[in-house]
LUMMARRO-465278 format. One line per 3 residues: for each residue z, x, y of C-alpha. Coordinates in nm, 3 decimals, padded with zeros to 5 digits. Example, Ala and Ser with C-alpha at 12.3 -4.5 7.8 and 13.67 -1.06 7.14 Angstrom:
<nodes>
00.780:01.230:-00.450  00.714:01.367:-00.106
</nodes>
This chain:
<nodes>
01.718:00.058:-00.400  01.492:00.021:-00.695  01.150:00.171:-00.753
00.881:00.122:-00.992  00.573:00.318:-01.038  00.281:00.156:-01.223
00.028:00.398:-01.371  -00.319:00.277:-01.481  -00.155:00.231:-01.814
00.120:00.021:-01.682  00.381:00.290:-01.772  00.686:00.323:-01.551
00.862:00.641:-01.463  01.113:00.766:-01.208  00.901:00.862:-00.904
01.134:01.124:-00.784  01.118:01.315:-01.122  00.726:01.264:-01.129
00.721:01.433:-00.774  00.942:01.722:-00.844  00.766:01.793:-01.179
00.432:01.847:-00.982  00.351:02.200:-00.854  00.133:02.061:-00.577
00.408:01.870:-00.386  00.753:01.984:-00.245  00.983:01.707:-00.078
01.316:01.750:00.053  01.579:01.518:-00.054  01.690:01.259:00.238
02.025:01.163:00.328  02.163:00.856:00.121  02.112:00.509:00.246
02.385:00.231:00.196  02.407:-00.137:00.280  02.592:-00.265:00.583
02.907:-00.469:00.495  02.733:-00.801:00.571  02.461:-00.733:00.303
02.485:-00.912:-00.028  02.611:-00.693:-00.325  02.343:-00.515:-00.529
02.535:-00.502:-00.844  02.379:-00.655:-01.166  02.051:-00.762:-00.972
01.724:-00.834:-01.142  01.387:-00.839:-01.005  01.379:-01.199:-00.912
01.699:-01.182:-00.713  01.625:-01.385:-00.388  01.838:-01.129:-00.189
01.586:-00.847:-00.279  01.300:-00.750:-00.033  00.979:-00.665:-00.214
00.758:-00.397:-00.081  00.442:-00.267:-00.259  00.299:00.059:-00.150
-00.017:00.215:-00.304  -00.009:00.580:-00.455  -00.271:00.819:-00.414
-00.247:01.194:-00.450  -00.430:01.260:-00.119  -00.198:01.012:00.058
00.128:01.085:-00.121  00.286:01.262:00.167  00.229:00.965:00.387
00.374:00.726:00.108  00.703:00.904:00.092  00.731:00.895:00.477
00.663:00.545:00.477  00.958:00.479:00.224  01.161:00.696:00.420
01.093:00.501:00.745  01.176:00.177:00.561  01.500:00.292:00.421
01.609:00.452:00.749  01.563:00.132:00.961  01.690:-00.127:00.692
02.009:-00.303:00.743  02.035:-00.351:00.370  01.837:-00.052:00.205
01.990:-00.107:-00.123  01.838:-00.452:-00.146  01.489:-00.321:-00.120
01.263:-00.333:-00.423  00.959:-00.094:-00.400  00.636:-00.133:-00.614
00.423:00.156:-00.641  00.064:00.085:-00.749  -00.260:00.267:-00.793
-00.521:00.117:-00.595  -00.886:00.153:-00.471  -01.057:00.065:-00.165
-01.451:-00.004:-00.151  -01.565:-00.343:-00.284  -01.945:-00.277:-00.237
-01.897:00.058:-00.406  -01.685:-00.078:-00.697  -01.867:-00.398:-00.796
-02.191:-00.292:-01.001  -02.532:-00.424:-00.907  -02.556:-00.621:-01.234
-02.280:-00.831:-01.130  -02.478:-01.002:-00.849  -02.785:-01.064:-01.086
-02.573:-01.265:-01.343  -02.630:-01.635:-01.287  -02.273:-01.710:-01.385
-02.146:-01.493:-01.099  -02.380:-01.541:-00.846  -02.213:-01.824:-00.688
-01.869:-01.700:-00.697  -01.864:-01.655:-00.316  -02.025:-02.010:-00.235
-01.846:-02.165:00.051  -01.634:-01.872:00.113  -01.679:-01.560:00.364
-01.655:-01.273:00.111  -01.569:-01.026:00.379  -01.398:-00.709:00.263
-01.030:-00.692:00.372  -00.797:-00.385:00.347  -00.499:-00.430:00.141
-00.321:-00.135:00.317  -00.079:-00.383:00.488  -00.074:-00.750:00.384
00.182:-01.031:00.359  00.198:-01.229:00.045  00.343:-01.573:-00.017
00.492:-01.559:-00.355  00.558:-01.921:-00.380  00.207:-01.994:-00.339
00.105:-01.718:-00.569  00.288:-01.857:-00.850  00.204:-02.218:-00.778
-00.188:-02.145:-00.783  -00.157:-01.888:-01.072  -00.312:-01.607:-00.909
-00.190:-01.348:-01.163  -00.386:-01.538:-01.427  -00.686:-01.544:-01.215
-00.685:-01.174:-01.158  -00.613:-01.122:-01.528  -00.919:-01.333:-01.623
-01.133:-01.074:-01.415  -00.969:-00.800:-01.589  -01.059:-00.956:-01.935
-01.426:-00.991:-01.812  -01.421:-00.632:-01.693  -01.325:-00.503:-02.035
-01.614:-00.678:-02.196  -01.888:-00.664:-01.926  -01.796:-00.379:-01.686
-01.882:-00.560:-01.387  -01.716:-00.314:-01.155  -01.591:00.035:-01.123
-01.229:00.139:-01.227  -00.963:00.038:-00.988  -00.711:-00.257:-00.920
-00.877:-00.381:-00.592  -01.211:-00.549:-00.714  -01.044:-00.828:-00.914
-00.805:-00.889:-00.638  -01.090:-00.914:-00.390  -01.290:-01.146:-00.627
-00.988:-01.397:-00.613  -00.897:-01.388:-00.237  -01.212:-01.286:-00.062
-01.251:-01.564:00.186  -00.914:-01.691:00.149  -00.706:-01.443:00.364
-00.590:-01.465:00.736  -00.525:-01.184:00.976  -00.166:-01.098:01.074
-00.044:-01.021:01.416  -00.096:-00.651:01.556  00.279:-00.642:01.564
00.295:-00.616:01.197  00.007:-00.405:01.141  -00.082:-00.155:01.427
-00.377:-00.026:01.231  -00.643:00.231:01.322  -00.388:00.510:01.460
-00.613:00.742:01.222  -00.901:00.680:01.466  -01.294:00.744:01.392
-01.422:01.006:01.177  -01.406:01.292:01.429  -01.416:01.641:01.289
-01.214:01.543:00.986  -00.902:01.466:01.222  -00.987:01.135:01.368
-00.981:01.035:01.737  -00.656:00.966:01.904  -00.599:00.601:01.981
-00.335:00.408:02.150  -00.138:00.111:02.043  -00.239:-00.244:02.072
-00.057:-00.429:02.352  00.261:-00.591:02.281  00.547:-00.547:02.038
00.538:-00.296:01.750  00.701:-00.334:01.400  00.472:-00.148:01.184
00.251:00.176:01.254  -00.055:00.212:01.030  -00.237:00.545:01.034
-00.564:00.387:00.884  -00.867:00.596:00.953  -00.965:00.944:00.886
-00.713:01.114:01.097  -00.361:01.144:00.905  -00.071:01.243:01.103
00.041:01.521:00.844  -00.319:01.693:00.851  -00.329:01.692:01.237
00.032:01.813:01.275  -00.018:02.087:01.031  -00.340:02.191:01.209
-00.166:02.209:01.567  -00.411:01.925:01.666  -00.171:01.625:01.668
-00.229:01.302:01.866  00.041:01.183:02.083  00.143:00.899:01.857
00.165:01.128:01.558  00.521:01.250:01.699  00.653:00.898:01.584
00.555:00.978:01.221  00.686:01.311:01.211  01.070:01.249:01.179
01.005:01.080:00.856  00.809:01.348:00.699  01.002:01.500:00.386
00.740:01.738:00.289  00.856:02.089:00.279  01.075:02.346:00.070
01.351:02.200:-00.142  01.669:02.344:-00.034
</nodes>
C-alpha cells in the first residue's frame, strides 16, 4: 500500500507519523494486510502502474477519525490491499460560500455556466474516468482557475471551487450501491437523525450529514447502522 498526503503547500509526509505526532489523536495500529496469491507483484511499482487502484480521500481534522476508519475498511475488504494507492487531499465543501460576490459581476466570468446546470455536487464520493481526464486536459483547466485565483481572488481558499468551476453541469449520479449516502441524517441535536439504507445491494456506506458514527457511539446515542462502522474504528489508546 502507498499513501500520499498533500498539504496546501503540496508537501508530502508519512501520514502515520503525522497522526502519531499530534497530541489530539491517538490511533491503534491495525493488523498487517497482504495481497492474495493471485494478485500481481507490488515490487518496483510506480504511480502509473495499471495494476494499482487509486483512491482519493479528503483530510480534515474534524473528520480524521472517519477517514482512518475508511482506509481500514478498504484494506480489510481488499483482495489486493498492497495494490491500493491512497491519495489524501485537503478540501472544502460549499461553492456558494467559497466563490466571492465579485466573481459573478465580472463580464468575462458571467457566462461561465451558460448551457450548463451549475448545481453543486458533493465530492465526498465520486468516480473519475482518468482516460477522459487526460484526454481533455482537466488538470490544466483546473490549474488555469488556480492561476486566476492567485491574481484576482475570485473565491475563498480551498481546492473545491476550481474543481466545481470546471465540472459543474458535467457530472452524472452514481448508483446508490456505490454511495449509500445520507447515513449521518439531518441536523437533529447535533447527532443527526437515524436513516435506513436505500433499497438494493450495498458496496459503500457514506455517513454524510451532521451525525457522524463516532460522535453518536461515544455519546451512547448510536443509530442502528453505526454498528457497521464501529469495527473499523482505530481511535483509542496506543498499546
